[in-house]
C-alpha positions as CSV (number, residue, x, y, z in Angstrom):
1,A,154.8,135.2,207.2
2,K,152.6,133.5,209.8
3,V,151.7,136.8,211.3
4,A,150.8,138.1,207.8
5,R,148.6,135.1,207.2
6,E,146.8,135.5,210.5
7,S,146.4,139.2,209.8
8,M,144.9,138.3,206.4
9,K,142.5,135.8,208.0
10,K,141.3,138.4,210.5
11,F,140.9,141.0,207.7
12,K,138.9,138.5,205.6
13,A,136.7,137.6,208.5
14,E,136.0,141.2,209.4
15,Y,135.4,142.1,205.8
16,G,133.0,139.2,205.4
17,K,131.1,140.4,208.5
18,R,130.9,144.0,207.3
19,F,129.9,142.9,203.8
20,A,127.2,140.6,205.1
21,S,125.8,143.4,207.3
22,L,125.9,145.9,204.5
23,K,124.2,143.4,202.2
24,K,121.4,142.8,204.7
25,A,120.9,146.5,205.2
26,L,120.6,147.1,201.4
27,E,118.2,144.2,201.1
28,K,116.1,145.6,203.9
29,F,116.1,149.0,202.3
30,R,115.0,147.5,199.0
31,Q,112.1,145.7,200.7
32,D,111.1,148.8,202.7
33,H,111.2,151.0,199.6
34,P,110.1,149.1,196.5
35,T,110.6,150.8,193.2
36,N,108.2,149.9,190.5
37,N,109.3,152.7,188.3
38,A,112.9,151.5,187.7
39,N,112.1,151.0,184.0
40,N,110.8,154.5,183.7
41,N,113.9,156.1,185.4
42,P,115.5,158.3,182.7
43,V,118.9,157.7,184.1
44,H,118.6,153.9,183.5
45,T,117.1,154.2,180.1
46,S,119.5,156.9,178.8
47,D,121.8,156.2,175.8
48,F,124.8,157.1,178.0
49,M,124.0,154.4,180.5
50,K,123.4,151.8,177.7
51,S,126.7,152.6,176.1
52,A,128.5,152.7,179.4
53,T,127.1,149.3,180.2
54,V,128.3,148.0,176.8
55,S,131.7,149.5,177.2
56,E,132.0,148.1,180.7
57,Q,131.1,144.7,179.3
58,L,133.7,145.0,176.6
59,Q,136.4,146.0,179.2
60,R,135.5,143.1,181.4
61,Q,135.6,140.7,178.4
62,E,139.0,142.1,177.3
63,Q,140.3,141.8,180.8
64,Q,139.0,138.3,181.0
65,I,140.7,137.5,177.7
66,R,144.0,138.9,178.9
67,K,143.7,136.8,182.1
68,L,142.8,133.6,180.3
69,T,145.6,134.2,177.8
70,A,148.1,134.6,180.6
71,D,146.7,131.5,182.3
72,L,147.0,129.5,179.1
73,K,150.6,130.7,178.6
74,K,151.4,129.7,182.1
75,E,149.8,126.2,181.6
76,K,151.7,125.7,178.4
77,E,155.0,126.5,180.1
78,E,154.2,124.1,182.9
79,S,153.2,121.5,180.3
80,K,156.5,121.9,178.5
81,K,158.4,121.5,181.8
82,K,156.4,118.3,182.6
83,D,156.9,117.0,179.0
84,A,160.7,117.6,179.3
85,A,160.8,115.7,182.6
86,L,158.7,112.9,181.2
87,R,161.0,112.6,178.2
88,K,164.0,112.5,180.6
89,Y,162.4,109.7,182.7
90,E,161.4,107.7,179.6
91,S,165.0,108.0,178.3
92,F,166.3,106.8,181.7
93,Y,163.8,104.0,181.8
94,R,164.8,102.8,178.2
95,E,168.5,103.0,179.2
96,V,167.9,100.9,182.4
97,K,165.8,98.4,180.4
98,A,168.5,98.1,177.7
99,R,171.2,97.6,180.4
100,S,169.0,95.0,182.1
101,A,168.4,93.1,178.8
102,Q,172.2,93.3,178.1
103,K,173.0,91.9,181.5
104,A,170.4,89.1,181.1
105,A,171.8,88.2,177.7
106,Q,175.3,88.2,179.1
107,R,174.2,85.9,182.0
108,Q,172.5,83.6,179.6
109,M,175.7,83.5,177.4
110,E,177.8,82.7,180.5
111,N,175.4,80.0,181.5
112,Q,175.5,78.4,178.1
113,Q,179.3,78.6,178.1
114,Q,179.4,77.0,181.5
115,Q,177.0,74.3,180.4
116,Q,179.2,73.6,177.4
117,R,182.3,73.4,179.6
118,Q,180.5,71.0,181.9
119,N,179.4,68.9,178.9
120,A,182.9,68.9,177.5
121,R,184.3,67.8,180.9
122,A,181.7,65.1,181.1
123,R,182.6,63.8,177.7
124,N,186.3,63.9,178.5
125,T,185.7,62.1,181.7
126,S,183.7,59.4,180.0
127,R,186.3,58.9,177.3
128,S,189.1,58.6,179.7
129,T,187.2,56.0,181.8
130,H,186.2,54.3,178.6
131,Y,189.8,53.8,177.4
132,K,191.2,52.4,180.7
């Protein structure tokens, strides 16, 4: 995999260099050979070229719609997965919170019972010392 990545990096770098040099050559050619009659060129103004351009645009737009539809579907699926995970964690949190509240209530009840026992002992002790 690492070799493939390195190969891809080298390819991209080489491709970038070649593309840049080709682009410079085309720009130089355009500057050296200006064409003022591009609008008068019968090939560019023909009905065939106009319709070809429109059909190409339609094809590009349809392809873009397909791509965006696929991306949207993928995002919806990911969103559903995230929502399911979130519901799972929220459920877990509520469960932990409920258990914690239950334990706190149980501790409070135990403390109250212990306090009542201590109060009862104290009363019993004071009564027994009172009658002696």
